[in-house]
N, C-alpha and C positions, 0 to 999 in steps of 0.2 A: 420833881417837876422837870428838871433837865433831862432825866432819863425818859420820861414820857414824851417830851418834845423831840428827843432824839429818835425814839421809835416812830413817832408820827412822821418826822421828816424822812426817815428811812423808808417807811411804807409809801409815802408820796413819791419819793424818788424812784422806788421800785415800780410803782404803778405807771409813772411817766415813761420809764425805760421799757416796760412791757408794751405800752401803747405805741411808742416809737418803733420798737423792734417789730411788732406785729404789722404796723403800717408799712414798714420798709419791705417786709416779706411779701405782704399783699400787693404792694406796688410792683415789685419785681415779677411776681407771678402774673399779674394783670398785664404788665408790659409784654411779657413773653407770649401770653395768649393772643394779645392784639397783633403781635408780630407774626405768629403762626397763621392767624386768620388772613392777615395782609398777604403773607407769602402764598398761602393756599389759593387766595382769590386771584393773585397775579398768575399763579401756576395754572389755575382753571382757565383764565382768560387766554393765556398763552397756548394752552392745550387746544382751546377752541380755534385759535388762529392757525395752529399747526394742522387742524383738520382741513384747512383750505376752504371753509365755508364762506359763502358770499356775504359780505357785510351789508347791512341795511341800516341807513342812517336814522330813519324815522318810520313809524308805522304807516304814514301816508304813502310810502313807497311800495307797500305790499300789494300783491294781487289777491283777489278773492280766493279764500281757501288755503292761503299759505300759512304754514306754521313756522315760528321762529323761536330761538332761544335768546334771552337778553343777558348780556355779559355785565360784569361788574363795572366796566368802563362806560356803560351807558348805551353802546350801540347794540344792534341785533345781528344774529347770524342765522342764515336760512337753514332749514332742515328739510328732510324729505317731506313732500306734500302728500296729502291723501284726499282722494275723492271717492265717495261711495255711492253706488247705484244699486237699488234693491228691486227685484221683480218677484211678485208673489202671485201664484196661481192657486186659487182655492177651488177644490172640487168636493162638494159635500162636506165630509168631516175631516178631510185631509188637505194640507197646504204644501205646495212645493215652492221653495224659496231659493232664488239665485242672488248672491251678494257679490258685487264686483268692486274690489278695492284697487284703485289705481295709485301707485306710488310714483311720484315724480321727484327727480333729484336736481334741484336748481343750483347745486354747489359745483365747485371745480374738482372735487375729489370723488373717488368711488365710494359708494355708500352701502351699508346694510341697514334696512329699516325694520324696526320691531314695533308692532302695534298690538296692544291688548284691547279686546273688544268684547261686548256682550252679545249673546244670542239667547233665544228662549230656552228655558231649562229642559224642555222636552225635545229640543232640536236633535235630529239624527243626521249628523254631517257625514256625507258619503261620497262627495266628489270634490276634486281640486283640479283646476287648470291654471296654468301660468301663460299669459299672453305677452309675447315679445314681438313688437311689430305686428305682422299679420300671422305669426305662427302661434299655435297653442301646444303647450307641453302638458300632457296628462299626468296627474299625480297618482302615486301608488300607495296603498295602505300597508303599513309595516308596524311591527312592535315598536313602541315609543323610543327605546334606546337605540334600536337599529336605525329608525328614521332620522334621529338626531345625528347619528354617526355619518349617515349618507349625506345629510345637509352640511355638516361641518367639513367633511372632505371636499365636497363641491365648492364650498366657500373658500377653502385654502387653495384649491386648484384654479380659482378665478372663474368658475362657471356660475351662470345665473341659476339660482335655486330658490325655492319657496317651501315653507314648512308650516303646517297647521297643527297646533297642539291644544289639547283640552286641559285647562287648569282647574275648572269646575264645570259641572254640567251646563252652566250658563255663562262661562267665561273662557275665552279662547285667545290664543296668541298666533299672529301671523308674522313670520320672519321672512324677509326677502333679501338675498345676498347678491352683491355685485351689481348694483344699479349704477350704470355709467353716468358721467356728468351730462346733465341735460337730457337724460333718458327717462322714459316712462315704462313701467312694468305693471301689468294688471293681473291681480290674483282673483280668480273666480271660484267662489265656494258655493256648493249646493247642499241644501238640507231639506228635510221634510219634518213637519210637525202635525199634531192633531189640533183641530179646532176645539175651543172650549165652549161648553154650553152650561148655562145656569139660568134657572127661572124662565126658560123659553127663549132666552136671547143667546145668540152665538157670537163669539168674539175671537180675535186674534191679536196678539201683542208682538211687537218687534222692538226690543230694547235698543236704545241709542245712547245711553250714558251709563257711567259707573259711579255710584256713590263711593268715595274713598272708604276703605274698610279698616276697621280697628284690628290690630294684630296683637293678641295677648301672648304672654309667655316670655321666656328668657332667650336671648339671642344665642344661636348655635355657634360653636367655635368654627372658625374659618378653615376647616380641614380641606385637604386637596379634593376629596370627593364632593364635598358640599359646594366648594367654590366652582367646581366643574359644572354643576347643575344649577348654579344660582342664576336668577333672572336679572332684569334691569330695573326693577321697581325701586321705590323709595324706602321700602321696609326691609329689614334683615329677616332671614329665616329664623324661626324660633322653635322651641321644643313643642309648642302647641300648634303652630302653623309652619310646618317645614317648608312649604312652598310659598311663603309670604312674598318673596321677591318677584314672583311670577304674577301676582294678582294685585299689585300696587303700582300701576303706571303713573308717571308724572301727570299732575293736573294743572292746567293753566289757571293762573291766579284769579282772573276775572273773565266773565262772559264777554264775547265780542262777536260781532257780525262777520268777522273775518275768519273765525275758527271753523273747524271741521264741519262740513255740511253733508246732508244725505238727501237723496231723491228716491221716492218710493212710488212704484206703479203696481196696481193690483187688478187682476182679472178674477172677479168673484162669480163663480158658478155654484150657487147655493144648493140647487137640486129641488127647490120649492119656490113658490111665489113669495116675493119679499114685501113686507110691510114697510120697512125703512132700512136705511144704511146710514151710519153716522161715524164720524171720527171724534174720539173723546177729547183730544188735546191739540189737533192740528187741522188747518184749513185744507179741504180737499175739493177736487172737482169730480163730479159723478156723471157718467154717461150711461143711460139706460139702454142696454142691448135688447133685452126682452124681460118678461115678468120675473124670470129666475136669475138673470145675469146683469152684472154691472161692471163697467170699466171705471177705475178710480185712480187718481194720481194726486200728488201734492200740487197745490197751486204754485208754490215756489219751493226751491230747495230749502229744507229745514235745518236749522242749527241742531247738531246732535247733542242735545242737552236734556231730553226727556223721552220716555218710552212712547212709542206710537201704539195706539189701540184702535182697532176697527170693530164696530159692533153692528150686527144685523139681526133683524127679527122677522120670523115667518108671519105671513098673514094668518089670521085666526083659523081659517078653514084649512090651511096648508101645514100647520104646525106638525112636524114629524114626531111620532111616538116611538119609532124604532128605525134603525138603519143597519144594513148588513153589506159589507164589502168582502170579496173573496179573491184569492190568487192561487194558482197552481205553479210551483217553481221547484225544479230539481227533484221531482217525484214526491213533493210534499204539498199538502193543502194548507192554506193560511186563511184565517177569517178575522175580521174586525167587526165587533158588534156593539151597537149603542142601543140602550133601552131606557125609556123614561120610567122612573119609579112611581109608586102610588101618589095620588093627590093628597093634599094636606088634611090633617085631622086635628080638630081643636082640642088642645090640652092646656089651655091657659090657667087652669086651676092648679096645675102641678107647681109646687114651690121649687126654687133653685137657689144655689149659692153661686154667685157670680164674682169672680176675681179678675180685676183688670190689672194687667202689667203694662206699664208705659215706659218707653225708651226716652230718657232725657239726656242722652249723650250729646256731644258736640256735633255729630253728624246730623242731628235732628234740628239744629238751629235754623231759624228762618221760617219759611212757609210750612215745613214739615211739622214743626212744633205747634203751630196754629191749628193745623189739621188734626193733630192728635188730641189737642185740648178740646176742640169742637166735638170730636167723636166721643170723648169721655163725657162731656156734658150731656150729649144726646143719650148715651148709654145709661147714665144715671137717671135721666128723666123717664126711662122705660121700665125701671124697677117697680115692682108691686109690693104692697105691704107684707105679703107672705114670703118675699125674697130676702136674702141676706147678701152682703157684698163686702168687698175690700178693694183697696188700690195699692199696688206695689210700684214704686218708682226706682229706676236704676240708672247709673252712669258709671263713674269710678266706684261708687258705693251703692248700697241698696237700703231702702227703708220702706215702711208701709204706713198707710193712714191709720189703721187699727192693728192691735196685736193679733186679733182674730177677727174673722168676718162678723159684722154686726147687722142686725135687722134693718131693713130699708125704711126707717122712720123719717119723718120730716126733719127732725133735729140732726140725725146722722147724715142725711142727704145734703143739708145745708153745709155741714162741716166738710163734706166731700167736695162740694162745688167750690168752696173757699180753697181747699187743698189743690184742686186742679188749677185755679186761677194763679196760685203761687208758683206752679211748676215752670222751670226754665231749663234750657238746654246748655250743657257744658260737660266737659270731661270725656273719659273713655267709655267703651261699650262693653262692660263686664256683665254679659247676659247670664252666665251660669248661676251666680248666687240668686238672681231674681227668679229664675226658673225653679231652682231648688226650693226657695222659700214658698213659692206658690204651690208646687206639686207635693211637697212633703208636709205641708201644713195639715193639721188634723181638721177634718170637716166640722164646721161649727153647727150646722143644722142638717136636717134630713132633706132629701130631694136631690135633684140633679146638681152636680158640681161642674161648672163650666168656667174655663180660663180664657179670657180674651187678651191677646198679646198684640199691642200696637207698637210697631217698629219699622225702620227702614231696612233692617236686617244687614247692616253694613259691618259684618264681621268676617273674619277669615277662618275661624275655628268651628265651622258648621258641624263637622262630624262629631266633635266632642259634645256639642249641644244636643244633637240627635240622640246620642247615647244616654244623656241625662233624661231626656223626655221618655225614651223607652223604659228606662230603669224606674223612674219615679211616678209615672202617669197614674197607676192604680185605677181608681174609678173616675178620675177626672177626664174631661175632654178639653183639648186645646184648639182654639180658633185663632188664626193669625190674620192680622190686618196690615197689609203693606202700606206704608205711609210715604208720600213724597213722589217726586217726578221720576226717580230711578231706583225703586226698591230692589233688594236682592231676592229675586223670584225663586231661586233655588232653595234658599232657606225658608221662605214663606210656605212654599208648596210642600216640601218634605217634612217640615216641623208639624204642619197640620195633619199630614198623613200619619206620622208616627204618633201624633196626639189624638188620633181618631176623631178629628174635627174637620173643619173646612177652612179655606183661605179666600181672602178678597183683597182688593186694592182701593186706596183712596188717593187719587192723583191731584185733586184740587179741592179747595174748600167748598166749591159748589156741589161736589159729589157727596159730602159728608152725610147729609140726611138720607139720601137715597141708598147709599151703601150700608149705612148702619141700620136702616129699616129692613133691608134684605137680610142682614146678619141676625137681627133679633127675630125675624120670622123663622129662621132656622133654629135659633135657640129655643123657640117656644113650641116647636112641633116635634113629633117623634121621629126617630131615625130608623132607617132600615138597617138592621144589624144581622150578624151571623150569616152572611150571604155565602151560599154554597152552590156549586154546579154539579149536575148529574149528566153524564155523557154516555150512558149505556155501555160501559166497559170498553169504550174506545181509548186506545193508547194515544194520549194527547199531552201537549205541553201548553198550559194556560198561564197568561200573565195579565195582571199581577197575581202572584201565588196566593197571597192573602188579600181578599177583596175588601177594600175599606168600607167603613160605614157610609151611608148616603143620607144627606140631609135634603130638606125641602128644595125642590127645583134642580137638584143635581142628577145627572144621568149616570147610568152604569155603563162603563166602557171596558170591554174585554178584547184581548187578542189571543188567538189560539192556533196551534199548529198540530196537524195529525196526518198520518199516512193517507187516510180517507176521512173527510168530515162526516159526522153523523147526520141523519136527517133532521134531528131536533135535539135541543138541550133543554133541561129543566133548571130554572133558577129558583132557589128557595132562600127564605130569610124570615126574620121576625120584624114586624112593623108595629111599633109601640109594644103592646103585649099580645099581639095577634100573629099567628103563623101566616106567612104569605108565600105564594109560589107563582111562577109564570112559565108557561111552555112556549119556547121560541123555535119556529121552523127555520132551518138553515138552507132551505131550498130557495132558488132565485137569488136576489141581491145583485149588486153591481160588481163588475170586475175592475180591479185596480192593481197596478204593478207596484203600488206603494205599501201594500199590506204586510209583506214579509219584512220590510224595513221597520215598520211600526212595531211588529212583534219582537224583532231583534233588539230594538231600542229599549223596550220594556223589560226584556230579559236581562240586558246589560245593567239596567237600573236596579233590578232585583238582586243580581249577583253582586253589585257594588255594596248593597246593604248587608248582604251576608259576609262579604269580605271585610267590611268595617267591623262587624261583630266578632269575627273569628280570625281574620288575617291568615287564612289557610291558602297555601300555594295552589292547591287543586282548584279552588274557586277562581283564583286569578287566571289560571291556565284555561279554564272553561270560558271565562269572560273574554280573554284574548282570542281564543278560537272562534267564538261567536262574532266578535268584532271583525276579525279578518275575513270570515266567510261572507259576511254581509257588507264588507267594505266600509265600516263605520269608525269614526274617530271616537276614542274613549279615553279614560284615564291612562290606559296602558297601550294604546295604539294611536298612530299619527299618520297624516297624509304628507307625502313629500314629492316634489316635482323638481327635476334637474335637467337643465339644458346640457346636452352632451359636449357642446363646443365651448372651450374656454374663451373668455372675452377680456378679462382683466389681466394685464401684464403683471407677472408676479413681482416685478420691481415696484409696482404701485401699491401703496398702503390701502387697506380697506377700513373705513371708519364706521363705527356702529352708532346709530342714533335711535333712541326710543321716542316714538311719537307721542307727544302729550295729548291727553284727552280733555274734553270740555268739562267744566264743573256742571253738575245737574242744575236745572233751571231753578232760580230763586232759592238756591242752596248757599248758605253762608259758610265759606271756608276761610277762616282766619289763619289756620295752619293745618297741615296734614295730620290725620289721626295718628296718634303715637302708639308705638308698641308698649307693652307692659313692662318695660325695663324699669328697674327700681331707681328712677331719677330722684324722686323725693327722698328716698332712703339715703342715696348717695350724698345729697345736699346736707341732710341731718348729720351723717357720719363726718362729712367735711367740717361742719360747724363744731362738732364735738372734738374732732382732732385739733382744730384751731384753739379751742378752749384749753385742751390738754397741753398744747405747746405753750400757751400763755402761762398756765400754772407752773409748768416745769421751768420756764424762764424766770418766773417770780421766785421759785424756790432756789434757783441757782444764784440769783442776785442776793 
C-alpha cells in the first residue's frame, strides 16, 4: 500500500513539476514575444517620425482626398496624396482614355510615391507624360528591366522620374520619385480599349478598386535577386505567385469619404442613334449633343471603391449588324471588324448537365456572398426535369453537394436550395481543387456539360488556373460570373476564353435576375463554333489566332494586318449542327488611327498565352519587339519618364511611401487575405513539440 501511495505521490509531483516547468517556459516565450512586438512597434513609430511626415492629431484635421498612416501611438502621419481625373472619348467600337494621377507631398521630406491601380484587362497603355509645374516630360517605352534601371538611376541622382509597369493585364504600378516637400507631380497615362457588346447593348468598364488577392504557395527565399525586384505589397513573393508583392497594395481598413476619389468625364460618339445611356452604379449627368452623341460626367467625384460601367443601346432601327475600321501605317494595312452572329434558335429540348462552382472564400464576405447566393437560387430555378446538376463550394477546402451530378428533381432541388442557404464566406481562395473537381468529374448524363463559376476572382495565381482549364476542359464549357463591386476582370475574361464559354458581371443584387437571365439564354441556345477565316491567299496576321466560340448576343471581333487588305473575307463556322458562312466586304469602313494599337494589343495577348504554355525565349523576344514597335506597356516592357535636371540634394534622404487603396464597396475585410503559408501546420507542430518536451521532462523527473 505504501509503495502504491509512493508511486502516486511521485506521479503527482512529476505532473505538477511538468505543469510548472511548461508554464515557466511559456511565460518566458510569451514575454519575449510581447517585448519584440513592443520594440518593433516603437521602431516602426520612430521610423515614421524619422521620415519627417507631418503629424495629424485627428481625422477632423484632414483635407478631402488626403491619405494618412496611423501609428501605434495613436496619431496620424500624412503620406503622398492622390487625385485622379479620367477623360474617355468613345468613337464607335474604340475608346481613348486619359488618366491623370496627381501626387501631392504634404510632408517635410522628399518622397517617392508608389501606387498600384487597376485598368481594363484589354487596355493598351501606350503613352506616359509627367507634368511638373507647366512642363511635360514625355515617357519612352523600354524593355522592363532597362526601364527600371533608368528609373532607379534617376531616383538616386535626385531627378524627378515616373515609371509605369504592368503587373497583370488589368493591374499596373505607377512609381514617382523625388517629389519635393509641398510639391505636386501629375502623371498622365493614355490607353485605348475596345467597347464591349452583348445582346445589342454596348458597354465600357473603368475599374476603380482592387479586391485584395489571395496568394497561394510557399514564400520564396529572400535572395539578393528576388529582393531587388520585390514590391511594396503586404504579401511575400511565393513559388506560385512570384510577383505577389507587386499586386497586393495596402488596403485602408474602413471606407471613408476622405479616401481616394475619382472624377470621370466621357464624350460618347456611338456612331448610331441612341435609345438610352445609363451608368450601372454611379450617378451621372448627361448632355445630349445630337442623336448619336452624349457628354457625360460624374455629378460628384466618386470614392474609388467600385468599378464604373457605362451602358448604351442603339435605337431599334439603328442597331449595327457589322462595323469596319481601317488604318494604313508604315506600309501595312490594319483592319478591325465587328460582325453580329446569327439570331437565336430554340433548342430548349436539349438536356444539359450544369455544374455550379461558388467561391465562399473570405474575399466574398458581405454583399458579394449575398449576390452569389441569389444567383445560385435563380440558376437552380431555371433547371428543367431533363437536366442534371451539382454544386461545388470552395475556400480553404472544397466539397460538393452530391458526389456526382443528379437529376433536377424537386427533392434534389430542395436539397440544393437548403445547401445554398447554408453557404457562408470564410477562409482562403484555393480555386485549383474546385476547378479540377468540376472539370475532371465523369459526366453523369448525356447532353451539354456546362460549368458556371461564380467568384470575384481575387487570386494571384491566374496563369496556373488557366493551365488547369486548358488541360482539363475536355467537352465541358466554362462560364464565369464576376461577383462584387471590383472583380478581377482579367481572370474572368481569360478563364471563360480558355473554357470556351463567356463571362458576365453582377455588381449589385438588383442585377442578379437580369444577368442570370442573359446567362441562361446563352446556355440554352446553340453556339457558333469552329470559326475560320478565308482571305484568298493574302499574307495576313489575324488575331485572335484561334477564334473563340460565340454565344447568343455576342459579336465576332477580329483584327488583322496585311500588306494589302483583300476586297473581301469569308467567315465560316458551325451553328448548332448547321454549316454557316458569311461574306464580308472590306471596302469602305471608317478610318481610325487606333486600329494598329488594337491589333498589337491582341497580338501581345496571344503571345503571352503561348509564352505561358512554352516559356520559349523566342516568343518573349517577339512579344517585346511588338510592344516596342507599337509603344505599348506589357509584362516585359514599361514606360519611363525622367526630368534631366536633378532637384533633390543628394544629402537629403528619399522616403518611399506605398499609397493605400480603398476597400471595395460593401466588402468586408476583417484582415488581408493570407498567403498559403503552413501556419496551421506550424501551430500543430509547435503543439506536438510542446507535448514532446513535457514527456521528456516527465521522464527525466
